[in-house]
N, C-alpha and C positions, 0 to 999 in steps of 0.2 A: 751695418751701421750701429746696431745695439752693442756689438762687441767693441767697436771703436769708442762709443760713449762711456762704456764701463771702464775701458782702459784709461781714458782721459780722466775720469772721476777718481780712479785709484791713484793715478799719478799726482793729481792735485792733493789728495789726502796724505800722500807720502812725502810731499814737498815740505821742507822745514818751515817755510813761511805759513803754509796752511796749518801745520801742527801747532805752531805758535798761536795762530788766530784761534784755533779750537781751545787751547789751554787758557787763553785769556778771556773767553766769552762763556761758552757752555760749561767748561770745567770750573771756572770761577763761580758761576751761578750755582752749580750743583755741589761743589766741594767747600764753599765758603759761606758761613752763616754769621750774620752780625746781629747782636742783640743789645739794645733795642734797634729796630729797623730805621727809625728817624732820629737824627742827631742834631744837637744845637751846641753852641759854645758852652762849655762847662759839663758836657755829657761824658760820663764814663761808658765804655761799651766792652762787650765780650766778643772775641773773635773765636769761632769754632771751625776747625779745618778737618775734613774727612779725606783720607788718602785711600788710594786703590790698593796699596800694599803697605807693609810695615815700613815706617819712616825711620831713617837713621838720624836725620836732623831736619829741623824746620826753623826758618828765620823770616824776618819781615821788616818792612819800613813803613812808618806812618808819620807824616809831617816832620821829616828829618830825624825821627827817633827810631832806634832799633827796637824791634819787638822780640821778646823772649817767650817761647812757647813751652808748655808742659803738657804731659799726658796723665790721665788718671787711672785707666784700667787696661788699655792696650796701646799699641803704637800706630793705630789708624785713626784715632780721634785726638786732636790736639787743641789746646786753648791758649789764648793770650788775653790779658786785660790791658786795655789802652784807654785813651781819653782825649777830649778836645779842650784845650785850655780856655778858661773863662774869657780871655781877651782875644781869642782867635776870630778872625774876620769871616763873615759869611762868604761861602763859595764852595767850590768842588775840589777835593783833595784826593790824590791817588793813594790807595793801599796796595802794597805789593807783598806777596808771600812766596818764599822760595822753599821748595820741598826736595829733599834728596832721599830716595828710597834705599833700602838696604841692598837691593840688587843693582844699585848704581844709577838708575833712571832719575832724571830730574824734571821738575815741573814748576812753572811760574804761574801764579794766579795774580790777576790784577783786577781791581775794582775802583771806579771813581765814586767817592763818597761825598754826597751833598751835605753841607752844614748850613743850617739856618741860624738866624739871630734870635736868641732868647729875649723875651720882653722884661728885662730886669729894671727894677724901679730906681728912683733917685731920692735920697733923704738927706737931711741936715742934722748934724750932731754937734754937741759942745763938750769939749774935754779941757782939762787944765792946759794953760799955755805952754808948759814945759814939753808937751807932746807935739805941739805944732811949731814951736821955736825952741829947740833944745839948746842948752848952754854948751860951751866948749867941753866941759867935763862930761856932760851927757853924750855929746857926739863921740867922744872917745869910747864910752861904754857901748854905744850903738855899733861902732866899727868893730869892737871886740866881739859883740854878740853875733855879728854877721859871720865872722870867721868860725865861731862855734857852730852856728846853724849850717853853714856850708859843709863843714866836716861831717855833721850828723846826716845831712841829706845824701852825702856821698857813700855812707856806710849802709849799703843795702845787700841783702842776700841774693845769690844767683838763682835760687829756686823759691817758689812761693812758700811762705810760712803760715798763711791763713788756712782756715778749715771751713769750708762751706760759706754760708751767707754772712754778710756784714750786718751788724745790728746797731741801733742807736745807743749812745753812751749813757743816757739817763733812762731810768725805768719809767718815769712819768714826765718826760721832758716836753714842754710846750715851746715851740719855736718863737723867738722874739724878733729875729731879723733874718731875712732870706739870703741865700747865696747869690752872689752876683750884683747885689745892690750897689749903685753908685753913691758913695758917701762923701759929703762935704763937711770937714771938721772946722768949726769956728769960722765958717763963711769963706775960707780960702783954700785949705788943703783938701784936694779931691783924691779919692782912691776907690778901688773896686774891692768890695767885700768878698774875700777869697775863702769864705767858710760859712758855716751855719751856726747861728746863735740860738741858745736855749735859755728861757727863764730858769734860774736856779739860785736859790738862796745860798749864802755863804755856808760852806760845809756839806753841800749835797754830794753824795758819792758819785764819782765819775768812773765809768767802766770802759775797758778797751773794746773797740768795735769789732775786733777779731784777734786771733792769735798772732804773735810776732815777738820781736825783740826790741827792748827799749834802747834807743840810741842817744837820747838827750833827756835830762830831767833836772832842771834848774831854773831859777828866776832870770828873766831877760827884761830889757828896758821897756820896750813896747808891749811885749807879750805877757809880762808878769810871770807868775809861775807857769812853767811850760814843760810838757811831756811830749816826746816824739816816739812813735812806735813804727819800726820797719816791718812791713808785711811781705817783703821780698819782691824782687824784680822791679825795683824802683817805686813801689807803692808804699806810701807812709800816711799815718794819721797823726794829727797835731792837735793838742788840747791846751787851751790858753786861759789866762787870768785866774789860775788856780790859787787857792789859799793854802793848800798843803799837798805835798807830793809824797806818794806812798811807794814809789819804785826807784830803782837806780839804773844808770846806764849798764847795759849788759844783761839785765834781767830778762828772762823769757816769761811772757804773759799769755794767758788764754782769753778767748772771747768771753766778755762779761766780767772779767776780773777787775776789781776796784784798783785803779792806778793813782787816784788823786781825789781831792775834795775841791769843789768849785769855789770861786771867789770873785773879787773885783779888782785884782792887781793889774798893774801895767796900764796901758791906754784903754780904759774902760769907763763907760758912763754909769756903771753900777754893777752889782753882783750878777754874773751870768756865766755860761760856758760857751766858749767859741770852739767849734770843731772844724778843723781843716783836713782835706784829703789832697794829697800831692802825688802825682805820678810823673816821674822823670822831669820835674820842674814845672809841670802843668798843674794848675789848681782845678779840681773837679767838684761837682755838686755832691755833697755827702748823701742827700736825700735820694738822688738818682742811683747812687751806689747801693743803698739799702734796698732799692727796688729790683736790683739784678739778682736773678737766681744763679748762684755760683756753683760750679762743680767742686767736689771735695778734692782739693789739690794734693796729689801724691806724686812724687818724682818717679 
């Protein structure tokens, strides 16, 4: 009888359906680490994958977005940076990781990721009417700006260009408006605040939050003086309302390098710095990115 039970157990484990079940439960739990463990709309997060052998390729899917992985010191520990858009609905979303080892073996890891709703506030602001009811000439400028921004957002490196942790853009910046705030301009136009605002007198030096390549550096209608830095793999930082821009498109910058001076240009209620973080079209909370302990990215 024991021999029969052992044979049945072995047959079950060797059955493809059983192997798939193991890879999607025990393997996912042991091989897949998510930091932070609890996510809300606007949360960036780090995916860490541990493989049983040297991996040739690793890919993944999260909320219909392709995940790009990198390794830092061996081919058995891989990382990807991802995020939950600020306007994502509360719910449970699947994360899938596909691993191909050098010996040809493949493994699929799946995890259902619960997303909670962050308690973002609602505030009322007043700006000049030209920003809530643009003239025909202004609308042409806004349309032209959109083309420029879309081109910049599409210009991302295939590998990470950041090095280690992300750091705030001001040496002594005090936050004036939180990420995710629901804002009502002039009592009518509502929008979600997709960045983090800092108190900053005009002329305050603004630093890059990590190393990368400048993909846009010019004035825009709503944004005012604007700098965008690509950090690779679809991750970008955006600095708005600048009074002076110190870099040019194509420049390579390092973390902490001064890229601009703060101001009150564009749609702003006064001098301050707006910092945005964008990952593959999703806007993430910069403060939560600063809290992540990042691996030193090396291809």
